PyMOL commands that place a pseudoatom at each C-alpha (Angstrom):
pseudoatom trace, name=CA, resn=MET, resi=1, chain=A, elem=C, hetatm=0, pos=[195.753, -104.173, 94.425]
pseudoatom trace, name=CA, resn=ASN, resi=2, chain=A, elem=C, hetatm=0, pos=[194.642, -100.601, 94.885]
pseudoatom trace, name=CA, resn=GLY, resi=3, chain=A, elem=C, hetatm=0, pos=[196.590, -97.385, 94.422]
pseudoatom trace, name=CA, resn=ARG, resi=4, chain=A, elem=C, hetatm=0, pos=[197.163, -96.660, 98.118]
pseudoatom trace, name=CA, resn=ILE, resi=5, chain=A, elem=C, hetatm=0, pos=[198.759, -100.044, 98.759]
pseudoatom trace, name=CA, resn=ALA, resi=6, chain=A, elem=C, hetatm=0, pos=[200.927, -99.685, 95.656]
pseudoatom trace, name=CA, resn=LEU, resi=7, chain=A, elem=C, hetatm=0, pos=[201.991, -96.208, 96.856]
pseudoatom trace, name=CA, resn=LEU, resi=8, chain=A, elem=C, hetatm=0, pos=[202.823, -97.585, 100.316]
pseudoatom trace, name=CA, resn=ASP, resi=9, chain=A, elem=C, hetatm=0, pos=[204.826, -100.437, 98.761]
pseudoatom trace, name=CA, resn=ARG, resi=10, chain=A, elem=C, hetatm=0, pos=[206.772, -98.037, 96.566]
pseudoatom trace, name=CA, resn=ALA, resi=11, chain=A, elem=C, hetatm=0, pos=[207.457, -95.680, 99.482]
pseudoatom trace, name=CA, resn=LEU, resi=12, chain=A, elem=C, hetatm=0, pos=[208.760, -98.552, 101.632]
pseudoatom trace, name=CA, resn=VAL, resi=13, chain=A, elem=C, hetatm=0, pos=[210.943, -99.881, 98.818]
pseudoatom trace, name=CA, resn=PHE, resi=14, chain=A, elem=C, hetatm=0, pos=[212.279, -96.359, 98.175]
pseudoatom trace, name=CA, resn=LEU, resi=15, chain=A, elem=C, hetatm=0, pos=[213.006, -95.805, 101.875]
pseudoatom trace, name=CA, resn=LEU, resi=16, chain=A, elem=C, hetatm=0, pos=[214.738, -99.160, 102.335]
pseudoatom trace, name=CA, resn=GLY, resi=17, chain=A, elem=C, hetatm=0, pos=[216.630, -98.701, 99.067]
pseudoatom trace, name=CA, resn=ALA, resi=18, chain=A, elem=C, hetatm=0, pos=[217.778, -95.223, 100.089]
pseudoatom trace, name=CA, resn=LEU, resi=19, chain=A, elem=C, hetatm=0, pos=[218.953, -96.555, 103.470]
pseudoatom trace, name=CA, resn=ALA, resi=20, chain=A, elem=C, hetatm=0, pos=[220.845, -99.382, 101.745]
pseudoatom trace, name=CA, resn=VAL, resi=21, chain=A, elem=C, hetatm=0, pos=[222.498, -96.938, 99.323]
pseudoatom trace, name=CA, resn=LEU, resi=22, chain=A, elem=C, hetatm=0, pos=[223.462, -94.577, 102.156]
pseudoatom trace, name=CA, resn=GLY, resi=23, chain=A, elem=C, hetatm=0, pos=[224.865, -97.475, 104.185]
pseudoatom trace, name=CA, resn=GLY, resi=24, chain=A, elem=C, hetatm=0, pos=[226.844, -98.630, 101.163]
pseudoatom trace, name=CA, resn=LEU, resi=25, chain=A, elem=C, hetatm=0, pos=[228.164, -95.120, 100.494]
pseudoatom trace, name=CA, resn=TRP, resi=26, chain=A, elem=C, hetatm=0, pos=[229.181, -94.774, 104.138]
pseudoatom trace, name=CA, resn=THR, resi=27, chain=A, elem=C, hetatm=0, pos=[231.062, -98.096, 103.998]
pseudoatom trace, name=CA, resn=VAL, resi=28, chain=A, elem=C, hetatm=0, pos=[232.812, -97.100, 100.759]
pseudoatom trace, name=CA, resn=GLY, resi=29, chain=A, elem=C, hetatm=0, pos=[233.605, -93.713, 102.308]
pseudoatom trace, name=CA, resn=LEU, resi=30, chain=A, elem=C, hetatm=0, pos=[235.189, -95.380, 105.325]
pseudoatom trace, name=CA, resn=PHE, resi=31, chain=A, elem=C, hetatm=0, pos=[237.287, -97.575, 103.034]
pseudoatom trace, name=CA, resn=PHE, resi=32, chain=A, elem=C, hetatm=0, pos=[238.543, -94.569, 101.036]
pseudoatom trace, name=CA, resn=ASN, resi=33, chain=A, elem=C, hetatm=0, pos=[238.888, -92.313, 104.130]
pseudoatom trace, name=CA, resn=TRP, resi=34, chain=A, elem=C, hetatm=0, pos=[236.350, -89.718, 103.023]
pseudoatom trace, name=CA, resn=PRO, resi=35, chain=A, elem=C, hetatm=0, pos=[236.145, -86.977, 105.684]
pseudoatom trace, name=CA, resn=LEU, resi=36, chain=A, elem=C, hetatm=0, pos=[232.326, -87.022, 105.953]
pseudoatom trace, name=CA, resn=ALA, resi=37, chain=A, elem=C, hetatm=0, pos=[232.204, -90.793, 106.416]
pseudoatom trace, name=CA, resn=GLN, resi=38, chain=A, elem=C, hetatm=0, pos=[235.027, -90.621, 108.968]
pseudoatom trace, name=CA, resn=SER, resi=39, chain=A, elem=C, hetatm=0, pos=[233.282, -87.847, 110.943]
pseudoatom trace, name=CA, resn=LEU, resi=40, chain=A, elem=C, hetatm=0, pos=[230.046, -89.887, 111.015]
pseudoatom trace, name=CA, resn=ALA, resi=41, chain=A, elem=C, hetatm=0, pos=[231.964, -92.882, 112.359]
pseudoatom trace, name=CA, resn=ASP, resi=42, chain=A, elem=C, hetatm=0, pos=[233.702, -90.690, 114.946]
pseudoatom trace, name=CA, resn=ASN, resi=43, chain=A, elem=C, hetatm=0, pos=[230.318, -89.441, 116.241]
pseudoatom trace, name=CA, resn=ILE, resi=44, chain=A, elem=C, hetatm=0, pos=[229.139, -92.956, 117.101]
pseudoatom trace, name=CA, resn=HIS, resi=45, chain=A, elem=C, hetatm=0, pos=[229.411, -93.492, 120.848]
pseudoatom trace, name=CA, resn=PHE, resi=46, chain=A, elem=C, hetatm=0, pos=[230.382, -97.174, 120.864]
pseudoatom trace, name=CA, resn=ALA, resi=47, chain=A, elem=C, hetatm=0, pos=[230.506, -97.431, 124.661]
pseudoatom trace, name=CA, resn=ALA, resi=48, chain=A, elem=C, hetatm=0, pos=[226.811, -96.495, 124.894]
pseudoatom trace, name=CA, resn=TRP, resi=49, chain=A, elem=C, hetatm=0, pos=[225.887, -99.118, 122.298]
pseudoatom trace, name=CA, resn=ARG, resi=50, chain=A, elem=C, hetatm=0, pos=[227.899, -101.788, 124.086]
pseudoatom trace, name=CA, resn=SER, resi=51, chain=A, elem=C, hetatm=0, pos=[226.334, -101.007, 127.464]
pseudoatom trace, name=CA, resn=ALA, resi=52, chain=A, elem=C, hetatm=0, pos=[222.727, -100.816, 126.175]
pseudoatom trace, name=CA, resn=PRO, resi=53, chain=A, elem=C, hetatm=0, pos=[221.928, -104.540, 126.754]
pseudoatom trace, name=CA, resn=ASP, resi=54, chain=A, elem=C, hetatm=0, pos=[222.836, -104.092, 130.428]
pseudoatom trace, name=CA, resn=GLN, resi=55, chain=A, elem=C, hetatm=0, pos=[220.240, -101.333, 130.910]
pseudoatom trace, name=CA, resn=GLY, resi=56, chain=A, elem=C, hetatm=0, pos=[216.860, -102.175, 132.481]
pseudoatom trace, name=CA, resn=TRP, resi=57, chain=A, elem=C, hetatm=0, pos=[214.848, -100.681, 129.640]
pseudoatom trace, name=CA, resn=PHE, resi=58, chain=A, elem=C, hetatm=0, pos=[216.647, -102.572, 126.853]
pseudoatom trace, name=CA, resn=ASN, resi=59, chain=A, elem=C, hetatm=0, pos=[214.607, -105.810, 126.935]
pseudoatom trace, name=CA, resn=ALA, resi=60, chain=A, elem=C, hetatm=0, pos=[211.292, -103.940, 127.090]
pseudoatom trace, name=CA, resn=VAL, resi=61, chain=A, elem=C, hetatm=0, pos=[212.195, -101.690, 124.149]
pseudoatom trace, name=CA, resn=LEU, resi=62, chain=A, elem=C, hetatm=0, pos=[213.549, -104.626, 122.165]
pseudoatom trace, name=CA, resn=SER, resi=63, chain=A, elem=C, hetatm=0, pos=[210.341, -106.618, 122.816]
pseudoatom trace, name=CA, resn=LEU, resi=64, chain=A, elem=C, hetatm=0, pos=[208.177, -103.655, 121.815]
pseudoatom trace, name=CA, resn=ILE, resi=65, chain=A, elem=C, hetatm=0, pos=[210.129, -103.161, 118.596]
pseudoatom trace, name=CA, resn=MET, resi=66, chain=A, elem=C, hetatm=0, pos=[209.877, -106.890, 117.848]
pseudoatom trace, name=CA, resn=VAL, resi=67, chain=A, elem=C, hetatm=0, pos=[206.084, -107.016, 118.383]
pseudoatom trace, name=CA, resn=ALA, resi=68, chain=A, elem=C, hetatm=0, pos=[205.491, -103.807, 116.403]
pseudoatom trace, name=CA, resn=SER, resi=69, chain=A, elem=C, hetatm=0, pos=[207.698, -105.016, 113.537]
pseudoatom trace, name=CA, resn=ALA, resi=70, chain=A, elem=C, hetatm=0, pos=[205.983, -108.410, 113.433]
pseudoatom trace, name=CA, resn=ALA, resi=71, chain=A, elem=C, hetatm=0, pos=[202.518, -106.804, 113.435]
pseudoatom trace, name=CA, resn=PHE, resi=72, chain=A, elem=C, hetatm=0, pos=[203.517, -104.342, 110.704]
pseudoatom trace, name=CA, resn=GLY, resi=73, chain=A, elem=C, hetatm=0, pos=[205.086, -107.131, 108.631]
pseudoatom trace, name=CA, resn=ILE, resi=74, chain=A, elem=C, hetatm=0, pos=[202.012, -109.363, 108.917]
pseudoatom trace, name=CA, resn=TRP, resi=75, chain=A, elem=C, hetatm=0, pos=[199.736, -106.441, 108.019]
pseudoatom trace, name=CA, resn=LEU, resi=76, chain=A, elem=C, hetatm=0, pos=[201.909, -105.535, 105.021]
pseudoatom trace, name=CA, resn=ILE, resi=77, chain=A, elem=C, hetatm=0, pos=[201.863, -109.117, 103.752]
pseudoatom trace, name=CA, resn=ALA, resi=78, chain=A, elem=C, hetatm=0, pos=[198.095, -109.365, 104.276]
pseudoatom trace, name=CA, resn=VAL, resi=79, chain=A, elem=C, hetatm=0, pos=[197.254, -106.223, 102.290]
pseudoatom trace, name=CA, resn=ASN, resi=80, chain=A, elem=C, hetatm=0, pos=[199.550, -107.277, 99.443]
pseudoatom trace, name=CA, resn=VAL, resi=81, chain=A, elem=C, hetatm=0, pos=[198.280, -110.859, 99.218]
pseudoatom trace, name=CA, resn=ARG, resi=82, chain=A, elem=C, hetatm=0, pos=[194.605, -110.011, 99.649]
pseudoatom trace, name=CA, resn=ARG, resi=83, chain=A, elem=C, hetatm=0, pos=[192.493, -110.311, 96.530]
pseudoatom trace, name=CA, resn=TYR, resi=84, chain=A, elem=C, hetatm=0, pos=[189.911, -107.642, 96.002]
pseudoatom trace, name=CA, resn=ARG, resi=85, chain=A, elem=C, hetatm=0, pos=[187.212, -109.922, 94.643]
pseudoatom trace, name=CA, resn=ILE, resi=86, chain=A, elem=C, hetatm=0, pos=[183.976, -108.479, 93.447]
pseudoatom trace, name=CA, resn=SER, resi=87, chain=A, elem=C, hetatm=0, pos=[180.731, -110.182, 92.705]
pseudoatom trace, name=CA, resn=ARG, resi=88, chain=A, elem=C, hetatm=0, pos=[177.927, -107.818, 91.795]
pseudoatom trace, name=CA, resn=VAL, resi=89, chain=A, elem=C, hetatm=0, pos=[177.992, -104.824, 89.490]
pseudoatom trace, name=CA, resn=TYR, resi=90, chain=A, elem=C, hetatm=0, pos=[175.125, -102.574, 88.513]
pseudoatom trace, name=CA, resn=SER, resi=91, chain=A, elem=C, hetatm=0, pos=[174.079, -102.269, 84.911]
pseudoatom trace, name=CA, resn=PRO, resi=92, chain=A, elem=C, hetatm=0, pos=[173.947, -98.788, 83.379]
pseudoatom trace, name=CA, resn=SER, resi=93, chain=A, elem=C, hetatm=0, pos=[170.475, -99.839, 82.192]
pseudoatom trace, name=CA, resn=SER, resi=94, chain=A, elem=C, hetatm=0, pos=[169.250, -99.553, 85.806]
pseudoatom trace, name=CA, resn=SER, resi=95, chain=A, elem=C, hetatm=0, pos=[166.581, -96.928, 86.331]
pseudoatom trace, name=CA, resn=THR, resi=96, chain=A, elem=C, hetatm=0, pos=[164.432, -95.465, 89.066]
pseudoatom trace, name=CA, resn=ALA, resi=97, chain=A, elem=C, hetatm=0, pos=[162.105, -98.432, 88.568]
pseudoatom trace, name=CA, resn=GLY, resi=98, chain=A, elem=C, hetatm=0, pos=[164.822, -100.733, 89.873]
pseudoatom trace, name=CA, resn=ASP, resi=99, chain=A, elem=C, hetatm=0, pos=[168.446, -101.734, 89.800]
pseudoatom trace, name=CA, resn=ILE, resi=100, chain=A, elem=C, hetatm=0, pos=[169.817, -104.407, 87.520]
pseudoatom trace, name=CA, resn=GLU, resi=101, chain=A, elem=C, hetatm=0, pos=[172.562, -106.318, 89.292]
pseudoatom trace, name=CA, resn=ILE, resi=102, chain=A, elem=C, hetatm=0, pos=[174.848, -108.722, 87.490]
pseudoatom trace, name=CA, resn=ASN, resi=103, chain=A, elem=C, hetatm=0, pos=[176.938, -111.201, 89.437]
pseudoatom trace, name=CA, resn=LEU, resi=104, chain=A, elem=C, hetatm=0, pos=[180.233, -111.209, 87.523]
pseudoatom trace, name=CA, resn=ALA, resi=105, chain=A, elem=C, hetatm=0, pos=[181.574, -114.223, 89.432]
pseudoatom trace, name=CA, resn=THR, resi=106, chain=A, elem=C, hetatm=0, pos=[178.579, -116.322, 88.359]
pseudoatom trace, name=CA, resn=LEU, resi=107, chain=A, elem=C, hetatm=0, pos=[178.917, -115.070, 84.797]
pseudoatom trace, name=CA, resn=ALA, resi=108, chain=A, elem=C, hetatm=0, pos=[182.648, -115.891, 84.792]
pseudoatom trace, name=CA, resn=SER, resi=109, chain=A, elem=C, hetatm=0, pos=[181.829, -119.383, 86.051]
pseudoatom trace, name=CA, resn=ALA, resi=110, chain=A, elem=C, hetatm=0, pos=[179.321, -119.840, 83.219]
pseudoatom trace, name=CA, resn=VAL, resi=111, chain=A, elem=C, hetatm=0, pos=[181.861, -118.628, 80.649]
pseudoatom trace, name=CA, resn=ALA, resi=112, chain=A, elem=C, hetatm=0, pos=[184.446, -121.032, 82.100]
pseudoatom trace, name=CA, resn=ARG, resi=113, chain=A, elem=C, hetatm=0, pos=[181.999, -123.957, 81.854]
pseudoatom trace, name=CA, resn=GLN, resi=114, chain=A, elem=C, hetatm=0, pos=[181.149, -122.994, 78.269]
pseudoatom trace, name=CA, resn=LEU, resi=115, chain=A, elem=C, hetatm=0, pos=[184.843, -122.831, 77.352]
pseudoatom trace, name=CA, resn=GLU, resi=116, chain=A, elem=C, hetatm=0, pos=[185.496, -126.214, 78.989]
pseudoatom trace, name=CA, resn=GLU, resi=117, chain=A, elem=C, hetatm=0, pos=[182.971, -127.792, 76.601]
pseudoatom trace, name=CA, resn=ASP, resi=118, chain=A, elem=C, hetatm=0, pos=[185.477, -127.198, 73.799]
pseudoatom trace, name=CA, resn=SER, resi=119, chain=A, elem=C, hetatm=0, pos=[187.555, -130.348, 73.277]
pseudoatom trace, name=CA, resn=ARG, resi=120, chain=A, elem=C, hetatm=0, pos=[190.717, -128.268, 72.779]
pseudoatom trace, name=CA, resn=ILE, resi=121, chain=A, elem=C, hetatm=0, pos=[190.528, -126.910, 76.338]
pseudoatom trace, name=CA, resn=ASP, resi=122, chain=A, elem=C, hetatm=0, pos=[191.267, -129.155, 79.331]
pseudoatom trace, name=CA, resn=SER, resi=123, chain=A, elem=C, hetatm=0, pos=[190.122, -126.833, 82.115]
pseudoatom trace, name=CA, resn=VAL, resi=124, chain=A, elem=C, hetatm=0, pos=[189.383, -123.179, 82.865]
pseudoatom trace, name=CA, resn=ASP, resi=125, chain=A, elem=C, hetatm=0, pos=[189.891, -121.268, 86.121]
pseudoatom trace, name=CA, resn=HIS, resi=126, chain=A, elem=C, hetatm=0, pos=[188.183, -117.925, 86.674]
pseudoatom trace, name=CA, resn=VAL, resi=127, chain=A, elem=C, hetatm=0, pos=[188.724, -114.974, 89.009]
pseudoatom trace, name=CA, resn=VAL, resi=128, chain=A, elem=C, hetatm=0, pos=[186.856, -111.679, 89.120]
pseudoatom trace, name=CA, resn=ALA, resi=129, chain=A, elem=C, hetatm=0, pos=[188.700, -108.992, 91.072]
pseudoatom trace, name=CA, resn=ARG, resi=130, chain=A, elem=C, hetatm=0, pos=[189.100, -105.248, 91.343]
pseudoatom trace, name=CA, resn=SER, resi=131, chain=A, elem=C, hetatm=0, pos=[192.578, -103.931, 90.585]
pseudoatom trace, name=CA, resn=PHE, resi=132, chain=A, elem=C, hetatm=0, pos=[193.558, -100.256, 90.458]
pseudoatom trace, name=CA, resn=GLY, resi=133, chain=A, elem=C, hetatm=0, pos=[189.916, -99.224, 90.135]
pseudoatom trace, name=CA, resn=HIS, resi=134, chain=A, elem=C, hetatm=0, pos=[189.045, -101.611, 87.294]
pseudoatom trace, name=CA, resn=ASN, resi=135, chain=A, elem=C, hetatm=0, pos=[186.901, -104.730, 87.347]
pseudoatom trace, name=CA, resn=ILE, resi=136, chain=A, elem=C, hetatm=0, pos=[188.941, -107.551, 85.822]
pseudoatom trace, name=CA, resn=MET, resi=137, chain=A, elem=C, hetatm=0, pos=[187.644, -110.977, 84.830]
pseudoatom trace, name=CA, resn=THR, resi=138, chain=A, elem=C, hetatm=0, pos=[190.555, -113.382, 84.375]
pseudoatom trace, name=CA, resn=LEU, resi=139, chain=A, elem=C, hetatm=0, pos=[189.967, -116.709, 82.654]
pseudoatom trace, name=CA, resn=THR, resi=140, chain=A, elem=C, hetatm=0, pos=[192.946, -119.077, 82.756]
pseudoatom trace, name=CA, resn=LEU, resi=141, chain=A, elem=C, hetatm=0, pos=[192.703, -121.810, 80.138]
pseudoatom trace, name=CA, resn=TRP, resi=142, chain=A, elem=C, hetatm=0, pos=[194.709, -125.036, 80.232]
pseudoatom trace, name=CA, resn=ALA, resi=143, chain=A, elem=C, hetatm=0, pos=[195.189, -126.816, 76.914]
pseudoatom trace, name=CA, resn=GLU, resi=144, chain=A, elem=C, hetatm=0, pos=[197.376, -129.469, 75.325]
pseudoatom trace, name=CA, resn=PRO, resi=145, chain=A, elem=C, hetatm=0, pos=[200.546, -128.215, 73.593]
pseudoatom trace, name=CA, resn=THR, resi=146, chain=A, elem=C, hetatm=0, pos=[199.283, -129.549, 70.252]
pseudoatom trace, name=CA, resn=VAL, resi=147, chain=A, elem=C, hetatm=0, pos=[196.290, -127.196, 70.179]
pseudoatom trace, name=CA, resn=ALA, resi=148, chain=A, elem=C, hetatm=0, pos=[195.979, -124.952, 67.119]
pseudoatom trace, name=CA, resn=LEU, resi=149, chain=A, elem=C, hetatm=0, pos=[196.443, -121.519, 68.704]
pseudoatom trace, name=CA, resn=PRO, resi=150, chain=A, elem=C, hetatm=0, pos=[194.898, -119.493, 65.828]
pseudoatom trace, name=CA, resn=ASP, resi=151, chain=A, elem=C, hetatm=0, pos=[191.706, -121.569, 66.116]
pseudoatom trace, name=CA, resn=LEU, resi=152, chain=A, elem=C, hetatm=0, pos=[191.697, -121.224, 69.898]
pseudoatom trace, name=CA, resn=CYS, resi=153, chain=A, elem=C, hetatm=0, pos=[192.202, -117.442, 69.645]
pseudoatom trace, name=CA, resn=SER, resi=154, chain=A, elem=C, hetatm=0, pos=[189.329, -117.234, 67.175]
pseudoatom trace, name=CA, resn=HIS, resi=155, chain=A, elem=C, hetatm=0, pos=[187.134, -119.132, 69.650]
pseudoatom trace, name=CA, resn=LEU, resi=156, chain=A, elem=C, hetatm=0, pos=[188.177, -116.740, 72.438]
pseudoatom trace, name=CA, resn=ARG, resi=157, chain=A, elem=C, hetatm=0, pos=[187.345, -113.700, 70.277]
pseudoatom trace, name=CA, resn=GLU, resi=158, chain=A, elem=C, hetatm=0, pos=[183.885, -115.169, 69.676]
pseudoatom trace, name=CA, resn=THR, resi=159, chain=A, elem=C, hetatm=0, pos=[183.502, -115.764, 73.419]
pseudoatom trace, name=CA, resn=GLU, resi=160, chain=A, elem=C, hetatm=0, pos=[184.518, -112.147, 74.062]
pseudoatom trace, name=CA, resn=ARG, resi=161, chain=A, elem=C, hetatm=0, pos=[181.887, -110.882, 71.590]
pseudoatom trace, name=CA, resn=ASP, resi=162, chain=A, elem=C, hetatm=0, pos=[179.222, -112.996, 73.329]
pseudoatom trace, name=CA, resn=LEU, resi=163, chain=A, elem=C, hetatm=0, pos=[180.355, -111.688, 76.711]
pseudoatom trace, name=CA, resn=ARG, resi=164, chain=A, elem=C, hetatm=0, pos=[180.192, -108.060, 75.542]
pseudoatom trace, name=CA, resn=ALA, resi=165, chain=A, elem=C, hetatm=0, pos=[176.696, -108.683, 74.160]
pseudoatom trace, name=CA, resn=ALA, resi=166, chain=A, elem=C, hetatm=0, pos=[175.651, -110.017, 77.585]
pseudoatom trace, name=CA, resn=LEU, resi=167, chain=A, elem=C, hetatm=0, pos=[177.220, -107.045, 79.424]
pseudoatom trace, name=CA, resn=PRO, resi=168, chain=A, elem=C, hetatm=0, pos=[176.244, -103.921, 77.473]
pseudoatom trace, name=CA, resn=GLY, resi=169, chain=A, elem=C, hetatm=0, pos=[177.811, -100.846, 79.050]
pseudoatom trace, name=CA, resn=ILE, resi=170, chain=A, elem=C, hetatm=0, pos=[179.373, -102.718, 81.994]
pseudoatom trace, name=CA, resn=ASP, resi=171, chain=A, elem=C, hetatm=0, pos=[182.985, -101.763, 82.607]
pseudoatom trace, name=CA, resn=VAL, resi=172, chain=A, elem=C, hetatm=0, pos=[184.874, -105.037, 82.982]
pseudoatom trace, name=CA, resn=THR, resi=173, chain=A, elem=C, hetatm=0, pos=[188.228, -105.942, 81.464]
pseudoatom trace, name=CA, resn=THR, resi=174, chain=A, elem=C, hetatm=0, pos=[188.521, -109.544, 80.332]
pseudoatom trace, name=CA, resn=ARG, resi=175, chain=A, elem=C, hetatm=0, pos=[191.859, -111.331, 80.396]
pseudoatom trace, name=CA, resn=TYR, resi=176, chain=A, elem=C, hetatm=0, pos=[192.341, -114.694, 78.766]
pseudoatom trace, name=CA, resn=ARG, resi=177, chain=A, elem=C, hetatm=0, pos=[195.470, -116.534, 79.853]
pseudoatom trace, name=CA, resn=VAL, resi=178, chain=A, elem=C, hetatm=0, pos=[196.283, -119.609, 77.814]
pseudoatom trace, name=CA, resn=HIS, resi=179, chain=A, elem=C, hetatm=0, pos=[198.574, -122.140, 79.484]
pseudoatom trace, name=CA, resn=LEU, resi=180, chain=A, elem=C, hetatm=0, pos=[199.830, -125.086, 77.495]
pseudoatom trace, name=CA, resn=ARG, resi=181, chain=A, elem=C, hetatm=0, pos=[200.406, -128.227, 79.519]
pseudoatom trace, name=CA, resn=PRO, resi=182, chain=A, elem=C, hetatm=0, pos=[203.762, -129.980, 79.221]
pseudoatom trace, name=CA, resn=PRO, resi=183, chain=A, elem=C, hetatm=0, pos=[203.772, -132.794, 76.669]
pseudoatom trace, name=CA, resn=ARG, resi=184, chain=A, elem=C, hetatm=0, pos=[202.990, -136.206, 78.117]
for i in range(1, 184): cmd.bond("trace and resi %d" % i, "trace and resi %d" % (i + 1))
show_as sticks, trace
zoom trace
């Protein structure tokens, strides 16, 4: 996720939350006969609202609102679900003689295969994505619940050292997620 989408999400949640709070306050105010809430209710022209479905423009406006809301909702879901995958990054060792490109997805796949060779690990999934301006390599390990976690963590630290040696100066955050399978 990037910062603009997170800002949009927060603004929408704030706006909808504020509307819900105001609606709740208005309802409570009507229950307790607060003058402001009563004056707001008195200003609603109920006859106009009741006659709106009989107007010629009502169905067109309702259809337009429905289509616009559906399009906005689909767009909002798409930008929030979308993964910002990356593949190639440039090494700081690049020079005017040429660029050194490293495919992080291929490297993550190789690290996953190397980790899967360990008998303590059943399988490894990998994802390389960009989140909030940072390259993140996530390796999800699946292991049996009887695995010795200190030994596994030691193996992961060694893997991290090897990875850092292979990527000198490349800004990538590595996440190791260890999932223990349910006992059989």
